[in-house]
C-alpha positions as CSV (number, residue, x, y, z in Angstrom):
1,M,-1.7,12.3,32.2
2,T,-0.8,15.2,30.0
3,K,-2.4,18.6,30.9
4,I,-4.4,20.0,28.0
5,D,-4.2,23.7,27.2
6,E,-8.0,24.4,27.5
7,N,-7.7,27.8,25.7
8,R,-6.2,26.3,22.6
9,L,-8.7,23.5,22.7
10,K,-11.6,26.0,22.9
11,R,-10.2,28.0,20.0
12,F,-9.9,24.8,17.9
13,L,-13.4,23.7,18.7
14,S,-14.8,27.2,17.8
15,G,-13.0,27.2,14.4
16,H,-11.0,30.3,15.2
17,F,-7.6,28.9,15.7
18,T,-4.0,29.7,14.6
19,A,-1.6,27.4,12.8
20,Q,0.2,27.0,16.1
21,D,-3.0,25.9,17.8
22,E,-3.6,23.3,15.1
23,R,-0.1,21.9,15.4
24,Y,-0.5,21.7,19.2
25,M,-3.9,19.8,18.8
26,I,-2.4,17.4,16.4
27,E,0.4,16.6,18.8
28,Q,-2.1,16.1,21.6
29,F,-4.3,13.7,19.6
30,N,-1.2,11.8,18.6
31,D,-0.2,11.5,22.3
32,K,-1.7,8.4,23.9
33,D,-1.2,10.0,27.4
34,S,-3.6,12.8,26.4
35,L,-6.5,10.6,25.3
36,S,-8.2,10.4,28.7
37,E,-8.3,14.1,29.3
38,L,-9.3,14.8,25.6
39,K,-12.2,12.4,26.0
40,K,-13.3,14.2,29.1
41,H,-13.2,17.7,27.4
42,L,-15.0,16.4,24.3
43,K,-17.8,14.9,26.4
44,E,-18.2,18.2,28.2
45,D,-18.3,20.1,24.9
46,W,-20.9,17.6,23.5
47,K,-23.2,18.0,26.5
48,K,-23.1,21.8,26.1
49,G,-24.6,21.5,22.6
50,E,-28.3,21.9,22.1
51,F,-29.3,18.4,20.9
52,D,-32.4,16.3,21.4
53,Q,-30.4,13.1,21.2
54,P,-29.2,11.1,24.3
55,D,-25.6,11.3,25.5
56,K,-23.1,9.9,23.0
57,D,-20.1,7.9,24.2
58,L,-17.2,9.6,22.3
59,G,-14.7,6.9,23.3
60,H,-14.9,5.5,19.8
61,V,-13.9,8.9,18.3
62,L,-10.6,8.8,20.2
63,E,-10.0,5.1,20.1
64,A,-12.2,4.1,17.1
65,I,-9.7,1.6,15.7
66,H,-11.3,-1.9,15.9
67,N,-14.6,-0.5,17.2
68,K,-18.1,-0.9,15.7
69,I,-20.7,1.8,15.5
70,E,-24.4,1.0,15.6
71,T,-26.6,2.2,12.8
72,Q,-28.1,5.6,13.8
73,P,-30.9,7.7,12.3
74,K,-29.5,10.0,9.5
75,N,-30.2,13.2,11.3
76,R,-28.2,12.1,14.3
77,I,-25.2,11.1,12.2
78,L,-25.3,14.5,10.5
79,G,-25.5,16.3,13.8
80,L,-22.5,14.5,15.1
81,Y,-20.6,15.2,11.9
82,K,-21.3,18.9,11.8
83,V,-20.3,19.5,15.4
84,Y,-17.2,17.4,15.2
85,S,-16.0,17.7,11.6
86,R,-13.0,19.8,12.8
87,I,-12.2,17.3,15.5
88,A,-12.3,14.5,13.0
89,A,-9.7,16.3,10.8
90,V,-7.2,16.0,13.6
91,L,-8.3,12.7,15.1
92,L,-7.6,11.1,11.9
93,L,-3.9,12.0,12.2
94,P,-3.7,9.0,12.6
95,L,-5.6,7.8,15.7
96,A,-9.2,7.7,14.7
97,I,-11.7,6.7,12.1
98,L,-14.9,8.2,10.8
99,F,-17.7,5.7,10.0
100,L,-20.7,6.7,8.0
101,L,-23.4,4.0,8.0
102,K,-26.2,4.2,5.5
103,N,-29.1,1.9,4.3
104,V,-29.1,0.7,0.7
105,G,-31.9,-0.6,-1.4
106,G,-35.6,0.0,-1.3
107,N,-37.3,-3.1,0.1
108,T,-37.5,-4.4,3.7
109,Q,-34.8,-7.1,3.2
110,Q,-32.4,-4.7,1.6
111,S,-32.9,-2.0,4.2
112,E,-31.6,-4.4,6.8
113,Q,-28.2,-4.5,5.0
114,T,-25.9,-1.6,5.7
115,I,-22.8,-0.3,4.0
116,T,-19.9,0.8,6.2
117,S,-17.6,3.5,4.8
118,I,-14.2,4.2,6.2
119,H,-12.8,7.7,5.3
120,A,-9.3,8.9,5.8
121,M,-9.1,12.7,5.7
122,H,-6.4,14.3,3.7
123,G,-3.1,14.4,5.5
124,S,-4.0,11.5,7.7
125,K,-3.9,7.7,7.8
126,V,-6.5,5.4,9.4
127,Q,-6.0,1.9,10.8
128,F,-8.9,-0.5,10.3
129,T,-9.9,-4.1,11.1
130,L,-12.6,-5.7,9.0
131,P,-15.2,-8.2,10.3
132,D,-13.2,-11.2,9.1
133,G,-10.1,-10.1,11.0
134,T,-8.4,-8.5,7.9
135,A,-6.4,-5.5,9.1
136,G,-4.8,-2.6,7.3
137,W,-4.3,1.1,6.9
138,L,-6.1,3.7,4.7
139,K,-4.2,6.6,3.3
140,G,-5.3,10.2,3.5
141,G,-8.0,11.1,1.0
142,S,-9.1,7.5,0.6
143,E,-12.3,5.7,1.2
144,L,-13.0,2.0,1.8
145,T,-16.6,0.6,1.7
146,Y,-18.1,-2.8,2.4
147,Q,-21.3,-4.5,3.4
148,T,-21.4,-4.6,7.2
149,A,-22.5,-8.3,7.2
150,F,-19.3,-9.0,5.1
151,E,-20.5,-12.3,3.8
152,T,-18.7,-12.1,0.5
153,R,-15.4,-10.4,1.7
154,N,-15.6,-7.8,-1.0
155,V,-14.4,-4.2,-0.3
156,Q,-14.4,-1.2,-2.7
157,L,-11.4,1.1,-2.6
158,K,-11.1,4.7,-3.8
159,G,-7.6,5.7,-3.0
160,E,-4.7,3.8,-1.4
161,A,-4.6,1.2,1.3
162,F,-2.4,-1.5,2.8
163,F,-4.1,-4.9,3.5
164,D,-3.0,-7.8,5.8
165,V,-5.7,-10.3,4.7
166,T,-6.9,-13.1,6.9
167,H,-6.7,-16.4,5.1
168,D,-9.9,-18.1,4.1
169,E,-9.6,-20.5,1.2
170,K,-13.4,-20.9,0.8
171,R,-14.0,-17.1,0.6
172,P,-11.5,-15.2,-1.4
173,F,-11.0,-11.5,-0.4
174,Q,-11.5,-9.0,-3.2
175,V,-10.5,-5.3,-3.5
176,I,-12.6,-3.7,-6.2
177,G,-11.5,-0.5,-7.9
178,S,-13.0,1.6,-10.6
179,E,-11.6,-0.5,-13.5
180,S,-10.1,-3.6,-11.9
181,R,-10.1,-5.9,-8.9
182,I,-7.6,-7.7,-6.7
183,V,-8.4,-11.3,-5.6
184,V,-6.5,-12.8,-2.7
185,L,-6.8,-15.6,-0.1
186,G,-4.3,-14.4,2.6
187,T,-1.5,-11.9,2.0
188,R,0.0,-8.5,2.6
189,F,-0.1,-5.9,-0.2
190,N,-0.5,-2.3,-1.0
191,A,-3.2,-1.2,-3.4
192,H,-3.1,2.2,-5.2
193,M,-6.6,2.6,-6.8
194,W,-7.5,6.2,-7.3
195,P,-10.4,6.4,-9.7
196,E,-9.4,9.8,-11.1
197,R,-5.8,8.7,-11.9
198,S,-4.5,7.1,-15.1
199,T,-2.9,4.1,-13.4
200,T,-3.6,1.5,-10.8
201,E,-0.7,0.0,-8.8
202,V,-0.4,-3.1,-6.6
203,V,2.7,-3.9,-4.6
204,L,2.9,-7.4,-3.1
205,E,4.8,-7.9,0.2
206,S,4.0,-11.6,0.8
207,G,1.6,-14.3,-0.4
208,K,0.1,-14.2,-3.8
209,V,-2.6,-12.0,-5.5
210,K,-4.4,-12.0,-8.8
211,F,-5.1,-8.7,-10.5
212,V,-8.1,-8.8,-12.8
213,A,-8.8,-5.8,-15.2
214,N,-12.4,-5.1,-16.3
215,N,-11.5,-6.8,-19.7
216,N,-11.0,-10.0,-17.6
217,E,-7.2,-10.1,-18.3
218,A,-5.6,-11.6,-15.2
219,T,-2.1,-11.2,-13.8
220,I,-0.6,-13.2,-10.9
221,L,1.9,-11.3,-8.7
222,K,4.7,-12.8,-6.5
223,P,6.2,-11.2,-3.4
224,G,8.5,-8.3,-4.2
225,Q,6.6,-7.5,-7.5
226,R,4.7,-4.3,-8.4
227,L,2.0,-4.2,-11.0
228,I,1.2,-0.9,-12.9
229,Y,-2.0,-1.0,-14.9
230,Q,-2.4,1.7,-17.6
231,K,-6.2,2.3,-17.7
232,Q,-6.4,4.0,-21.0
233,I,-4.7,1.2,-23.0
234,Q,-5.8,-1.5,-20.6
235,K,-2.3,-2.9,-20.2
236,A,-0.5,-4.2,-17.1
237,Y,3.2,-4.1,-16.5
238,V,5.1,-5.9,-13.7
239,D,8.5,-5.1,-12.2
240,R,10.5,-5.9,-9.1
241,V,10.7,-3.3,-6.3
242,K,11.7,-2.9,-2.7
243,T,8.3,-3.2,-1.1
244,E,9.2,-1.0,1.9
245,E,9.6,2.0,-0.5
246,H,5.9,1.6,-1.3
247,T,4.6,0.7,2.1
248,G,6.7,3.0,4.3
249,W,3.7,5.4,4.7
250,V,2.1,2.8,7.0
251,D,4.9,3.4,9.5
252,G,4.9,7.2,9.0
253,V,8.0,7.2,6.7
254,L,8.1,9.3,3.6
255,I,10.5,7.6,1.1
256,I,11.8,9.3,-2.0
257,R,13.8,7.1,-4.4
258,G,14.8,8.2,-7.8
259,D,12.0,10.8,-8.2
260,N,12.3,13.9,-10.2
261,L,11.2,17.3,-8.9
262,K,7.6,17.0,-10.1
263,Q,7.2,13.6,-8.5
264,V,8.7,15.0,-5.3
265,A,6.2,17.8,-5.4
266,D,3.3,15.4,-5.8
267,K,4.5,13.3,-2.9
268,L,4.8,16.3,-0.6
269,S,1.4,17.5,-1.7
270,D,-0.2,14.2,-0.8
271,W,1.8,13.6,2.4
272,Y,1.2,17.0,4.0
273,N,-2.1,17.9,2.4
274,I,-0.6,21.1,0.9
275,D,-0.3,22.6,-2.5
276,V,3.2,22.3,-4.0
277,M,3.8,24.0,-7.3
278,L,6.8,24.2,-9.6
279,D,8.3,27.5,-10.8
280,G,10.0,27.1,-14.2
281,T,11.4,24.0,-15.8
282,Y,13.4,21.1,-14.2
283,P,15.6,18.4,-15.6
284,L,13.9,15.0,-15.8
285,D,17.1,13.2,-15.2
286,Y,17.9,14.9,-11.9
287,K,16.8,12.3,-9.2
288,F,16.1,12.9,-5.5
289,R,16.7,10.3,-2.8
290,A,15.7,10.8,0.8
291,T,13.9,9.3,3.8
292,F,11.9,11.4,6.2
293,R,10.2,10.3,9.4
294,D,8.0,12.7,11.4
295,E,9.7,15.8,10.0
296,S,7.6,18.9,9.3
297,V,7.3,20.1,5.8
298,E,9.5,23.1,6.7
299,E,12.2,20.7,7.9
300,V,11.9,18.5,4.8
301,L,12.3,21.5,2.5
302,R,15.2,22.9,4.5
303,L,17.0,19.5,4.2
304,M,16.3,19.2,0.5
305,K,17.7,22.7,-0.1
306,L,20.9,21.7,1.7
307,T,21.5,18.7,-0.5
308,A,20.0,19.7,-3.9
309,P,20.1,22.8,-6.1
310,I,16.6,24.0,-5.3
311,N,14.9,27.0,-3.7
312,Y,11.5,27.2,-2.2
313,T,8.9,29.7,-1.0
314,I,6.3,29.0,1.6
315,H,3.0,30.8,1.6
316,H,1.4,30.1,5.0
317,P,-2.4,29.4,5.2
318,K,-4.7,32.4,5.1
319,K,-7.8,32.8,7.2
320,L,-11.0,32.3,5.1
321,D,-14.3,34.0,5.5
322,D,-15.8,31.1,7.5
323,G,-13.0,31.4,10.1
324,T,-11.1,28.3,8.9
325,Y,-7.7,28.3,7.2
326,G,-6.8,27.4,3.6
327,K,-4.0,25.1,2.6
328,M,-0.3,26.0,2.9
329,K,1.2,26.6,-0.5
330,V,4.8,25.9,-1.5
331,V,6.6,26.9,-4.6
332,L,9.7,24.8,-5.6
333,K,12.3,26.0,-8.1
334,M,15.3,24.3,-9.6
335,N,18.4,26.4,-9.6
336,K,20.1,26.8,-13.0
């Protein structure tokens, strides 16, 4: 069992922690050998709080993958969320999952139906298993919702997720986005369905999927194909890709293939949950190619500078008025 630095844990729980404290806690929450002791400390911290609710088993917070949470009164869920919001930010890197269960509808029959929401906080990834056995990963900043009873096998996605769908010929599985849906029987694919972005992307690893836009135009995808749907013109384009380049994030691998500087900046922003900005112009035809696994953003930038004509400046997070820290900011510049 790994010995936890209690002083660092206390600072993190209080909200007055340094960047070094945060990195240390991330390492501990990602270390399976530390889970038992972390669970003990979190239970003790929970009991110290002034709550009217009975004791809460926090095992699901540390090992929430594949677990189910019973519907709780709204005030209890909010109390848990407020106290452990900072913990969730680290637990979801990538070990845990935050469920928010809420009633929908107004009559008695509807109130018995619940909606389960799975949230992956920025800079994290969350593993999930749905009631039908379908498994997958949810990328940071994304949300997956579905009826808890799961009779229709429909899920709504805001963001990006990888699905390994359990085959059921009588009940097709559907992923519903803001302006389209994906219909499958049993397959493995990556869905990129951010409602605020101009495109929707689907990359098929195995099996077969049908992409259906809101205008009812349908496109069938075969393994190794990527569909890009332009929302504004309601047009779908299909090309062949190396699927691992689009699903590597599931295994913690950041893959850059043929991206220009702006695209690299966007990937780094999403991957590390930081603000990456460009200083000056950059040639669109200069392409970057790299593969990173578990490297810090500082190491990634250092390696990029060694192999490409770029410079960068790091602005470390500043402490905010509420005691927390803002985002790290990075400025990239192409050398002339």
